[in-house]
N, C-alpha and C positions, 0 to 999 in steps of 0.2 A: 542625520542621526548616526550615532556610533553604535552599531549592532554587532553583538557576538553571538554566534550560534554554537552550541555545544552538542557533540555527537560522539559516541564511543568509537565507532568504526564505520568506514564507508563500504560496507558489504552491499549486496545487491537487493536488499529488501525495499519495500515500499516506503517506509519511513526515511530511509537513507536517501532515496531518490527525491523525496519531498524536501529534505534538508538541503540538498544541492540545488534544486530548483529555486527554493526561496533565497538562498545565499546569492546565487547568480542574479536573480531578479532584483533583490535589494541593491546590489552593487550597480546594476544597470540603471537603477533609478537615482543614483547619485549618493547613496548612503555609504558610510565608511564601514565596511563589512569584514569581519574576521570569522573564520570557521575553525574552531578548536576541536580536534579529534584526539581521543585518548591513544588509539593505535595508529601507526602510520599505514599508508597504502590502502588496499581495499579495491574491490572490483570496479567501483565507479569513481575512484579518486581522480582519474583522468578527465572527468567531466566538470570539475570545478573550474570556474572562470579565472582567467589571469587577473581579473579585477578584484578577486577575493583573496585576502591574506589567509592562507591555510597553514595552520600550526598543528603539528603532531607532538603530543607530550611524551610519549614513550620514545627513547632514543633508537630503539629497534623494536620490532613487533614481538611483544612478550606473549601474545595469544590470550591476554587477560583483558576482558572488556571493562572491568571496573577499576583498573589501575590508572590514575590520572596524576602523575608526578608534576608538581609545580603549578597545578591548575589555579589555585587561589592567588598565588603570587602574580601570575600572568594577568588574571582578571583585575586584580587591584591596580596593577601598573597601567592597564589599558584605560581604566575609568570609563566604561561603556555607559551609554544611556539605557540600553536594553540588552538583556541576556536571554536568549531563547533556547531552552533545553529541549532536545529532541531525542526520543528513544528512552527505553526503560532505565538504562544505566545513567545517562545524563540527568534524567529526572530524579534519580535517587540523590543526586548532588544539589538539586535546585534549591532546597530549603537552606542548606548550609551556605550556598552562594549568596542567597538573599541576606542572611545574617551577616556575612562577611562584607557585603556591598549594600549597606542600607540606603545609599543614595541612588542606586540603580533599580530599574524595574526588571525583576527576574520573573520570567514567564515559564511556568511548567506546562507541559502538553500531555493530554490524555488521548493516546492514539493506539490503544491496545485493548484486547478483550482477555488477555492473560491475567493471571493473578498478580496483584500489585504488592510488591514488597513493602515492609514497614517504612523504610526511608522515603520511598516514593509517596506513600500515603501522607507522611509528614510534610513532604514538599508541596503537595497539593493544598495543604492548609497554611503553609508559611510563605509561599511565593506571592509576589505582588498580584499576579493574575494567572488564570488557567485557560488554555485554549483546548477545547475538545473538538475532534474532527467529525463528530456526528451528534445529533440531538439526543439519541439514545445514550451515548456515552456521557453527555452533559447531565442528563437526568439522573443517571446512575451516580455520578459524582456528587450531586446535590443530595439525593435521597439515601445513598448507601455509604458515602464517604464524608458527608457533612461539609462539603465545600459550599460556602455562601453563594447563593444564586447570582448576586451582583458582582462576584469575582470570577465568573466563568463566561466565556464567549464561545460560540460555535462557529468555526471556520473550517469548512470541509476541504478535503484534499484537492489539489489541482491536477489537471491532466498533464501527464509527463510526455505522452506520445500522441499528440492530437493529429498528426499527419498520417494519411493512409499510404500504404505501400502500393507500388505499381501492380496492376493485374498480372502481368507476365511473371513477376517475381513470385506472386502467390501461386500461380499455376505450376511453376517450376518446383516450388516447395511441396505442393501436394504430390506431384509426381515422384519427387525424391523420397518421400515418406510412404509411398505405396497407396495413396488415396486416389481412387478413380473418380471419374466425373460425377457418378451418382453416390459416392461415399459421403455419409454424414460425419463430418469431423467434429468431434467433441474436444474442446480445448481447455486446458488449465495451465496458466503460467503463474507459478508461485514458488517461493523457496521451499525446499523439501525439509520442513521441520515437522515433528510429530503432530503438532496442533493443526497444521495445514491439511493433514488427513487425506493425502492423495491415495493411499491404500484403499480407502472407502470407495473412491471412484472406480477403482478396479473391481471391487466387489459388486458394485452397482451394474457396471456394463457387462459383466460376464453372463448375466441373465437377461440381457436384452433379446427380444425375439429374433429368430433366424431370418425373418423377412427383411430386417433392417441391415443394410450394408453400412457398418459403422467403423470408425477408428477413434481411438482416444490418444491424444497427444498431451503428454505431461512435460511441459517445458520448464526448466529450472534446475537448480542444483542445491545440495545441502546434505546434512547428516542422515536424513531418512530416505535418500534416493536409492541407495544400494539395496536396502531391504524391500523397497517397493518394486524394484526391477526383478529381484528374485521371486517375489510373490507372483508377479505377472507371468514369469517364465514357468513357475510351478503349475499355473493354470493353463499353460499352453497358449498364451495370448501374445507371444512376442511379435507376431505379424500385425496385430491390430493395436496393441498398446505400445506407443513409441515414446522414447525419452531423449528428445533432441538436445538437452542440456540448457545451460544458462544462455539467455539472449540479451545482448547489450541493448538491442532495439527489437522488441517483439512485434512490431507493426505488421510484418509480412505474415506472421502467424495469425494475427487477428483477421487479416484480409483472406487468408486461406481457410480459416475455420468456418464452421456453420453454427455451432452452439457453444457458448461458454458454460462450463460446469465447475462448481466449487463446493467442496464438502468440508470446508474449514470449520473447526470448532472454536476458533479464537480470532475475532476481528473487532475492530471498532468502526472501520469503514474500509471496504475492500477495494484497494487500488486496481486489482485485476478486473473485477466486475465493472468498475467505472471505465477503465480503458477499453474493455471489450464492448461495452455499450456505445462508447464514442465511435467505435469502428463499425457499428451497426449489427453486432452480434446479439441475438436474444440470449437469455441466461437462465440456467436452473441452478439454484444454490440452496444449501442447507441454512436453516435459521441461525443467525449469529448477530451479535451486536452491530447495529447500523446497517445490516444487509438490506433492509427494505428501503433505505435511503439511497442505495446504489442503483436502483432500477425503479420502474413503475410497475408494481405488482400486478400480474395478470394481463399486462399490456406489452411491456418489453421483456418480461421474464416472470419466473415463478420462484417463490421461496417455499421450501418444504421443511417439515420437521426433521430434526436429526434422527437418524436411525430408520426412517421410513423409506426404505429402498424402493418399494413398489410405487410410492408417490413420486419419487425422483425419476424412476423409469417412465412412469406415465407422462410426466411433464416433458421428458426428452421426446417421447413418441408423439406427443401433441405438437411439439414444434417441428419435428422431422416430417410430420404428415401435413403440415400447413401448406395450403395452395400458394403458388408462386406470387400471386398478387398480394396475398396477406403477408408473405415473407418480406416483400419490399416495404409494405406499410409498417410492419414491426421494426424493420431495420432503420427506417427514416425516423420513427418515433424515438428509438433508442439513441440514435446519433444526436437528434435535436435536444433531448433531455440531458444527456451527459455533457455535451459541449456547452450548454447554457448553465447548468447547475455547477459544473466543476471547471469553469473557464479559468485558466491560469492568471490572466490579467486581473480578473475580479478577485480571486483568492489572495493574490499578492497585495492588491490594494487594500483588502480587508485587514490584513496584518499591519500594514503601514498606518492605516487609519487608527487601529487600536493602539499602536505604539504612540502615535501623536496625541491621542486622547489621554493616555496615561501620563505622558510627559507634561501635558498642559495642566492636568490636575495637580501635579507636584509643584508647579511654580507658584 
């Protein structure tokens, strides 16, 4: 198959990591794969396989996610079988791409809980098919956005970091960030955007009881980081709330942490919670689209209502106070669930099977 993936920029977010994982895996399976990005560079640009043709449309980085000069000309010349649009900006183009390439299968993707712009909505109705990364997102597309049920498939995210870090690396990390042997490390790895809501986690942990030796690690970078750091400093929490920055591979953080915590207001399926589960971390998360599909509620973690800080703290304490034998049981259940439900080989195969099915119908 000749497959083109379209993405605005290879920043460090979950969708971008999924884009690169899929492009690399399709190429490894023998497909003719091109990855078109609007902007050049990006934090994870170096992870694109040499077997993938990577084309950046902007001659230099304009800093504009929606500008895609020459997109339609390149697509028309390439004559792809499948065009997979990833991310909000790429999906805003999906409908126009389908009209420009009536012989190709243009697939829009629904991977966000954020508001959907008009061109994105139009694309969901115009594209040949839609992939949602959670059942909740698919149900919302059908009931709220009028996408025909027979034109939408659920293919969940794939694990990007399935391998565990070495124990000594995790121990060194804990020591470097001031966590003692008895410290309960609460971990969140996510881009610092307003909707990811790391500030709310700071508000939650500041009122944890004194009996709990805790630390909050907020790994990641982005426009909301500086304000969150200032807020933690104003509360006098610099020693306990740490900001280790963006991590190319957060595996050591998963191994060093004790509980995954997430207060995001906007998800479709949380890559962070999936990755944390795969490394055996129990989770406490605020309710968001697809969140209950990222864990086994009340077994491998807890989902609490947004704004209910007491419930969030109670869930943290329940996990922190768990006897060691139950900790091991929860960890094994989390690992087993995530590694089976989000297995990369299975998710890649699901994409390729969908593409083959669509192409067979067209013949």
